[in-house]
N, C-alpha and C positions, 0 to 999 in steps of 0.2 A: 414050645416056648412062645412063639408068636404065631397066631393063627391067620395072618394076612395072606391072602392068595388072590391077587388081582393082576390083570394084565391090561396094558394100554398100548395101542398102536399109535405111533407118531409118524406123520408124513412130513418130509422135508423136501421142499422144491428148491432146485438150484438152477440159476440162470447161467446160460453159456457166456453172457456178456460180463466180463470182469473188469471193464474199464470204467473209470469215473466219467461223469459228464464232461469235465474239462479235457480229459484225454480224447474223448470222442470229437469235441470241437477242434482240438489241436490236430487230430488226424485229418480233418477237412481243410485245415489252414496251414499253408506252407509259406515260410519266409526265408529267402535265400538271396545272395550268399550272406553268411554271418560268421565273421565280420565282413564289412564291405567298405569300399572307398568312395565309389560314385553313386551306386544305386542299390536299393533293396527291391526284390521282386516279391510281391504278395500274390499268392495264388489261393483262391477259395471258390468253392462251388455255390456258396450261399451269399446273399446280399449282406453287406455289413458297412459300418462306419468305422473309421480308424483315426487314431490320434497318436502321434509320436511325441513323447515328452522326454525332457532331460531328467537327470537325477534329482533335480529340485522340484519336479512336477510341472515345469513350465511347458506349455504346448509349443511345439516347434513346427509340426506339419500335421494338419487335420483335413480329412476329406470325407465325403458322405456317399453312401450307397453304391459301392462297387461290387462287382462279382467277376468271376473268371480270373484273369491275371492283370495285375497293375504294377507298373514300375514307379518307384518312389525315388526321385533324385535327391541325394543328400550331400552333394558337393559343397553346398553353402553352410553346412553344419560343422561345428567344431568337432575334432576327434574326441571320442568319449563313449560313455555308456548311455543308451537311450532305452525307453520302454515303449513298445508298440501295443496300444490297447485297442482291441477290435471288439465292437459290440454288434451282435447279430440282430436280425429283425425279431427273433424270439426272445430278446433281451438277455441272452447269455453273453458273457464277457470272457475274452481270453487276453492274457497279457504275456508278451514275449520280450525277453531281454535281447537287445541288439547292440552290437559294437560297431562304431564308426571309426575306421582308421584314418 
């Protein structure tokens, strides 16, 4: 009927890394406790800037170029939902939702 007889070899490469770039950043960035009353602790091995904003996008606490572990005092903030935006020196950004009780 059909006289086609061809074979083709296809090679597929699979990477062992199954995480997205954001998941890799978040694995290096720890923020705890969440929710918090007095302080949030930010722990990260890379240099970064951070800004904590309220649900309206208004900056409440912003700091530059920290690495290792940093404690952010939040006793003067109203209870509610905030977002911690961390920008790393390689321009990758991670945003974490925080709850202040």
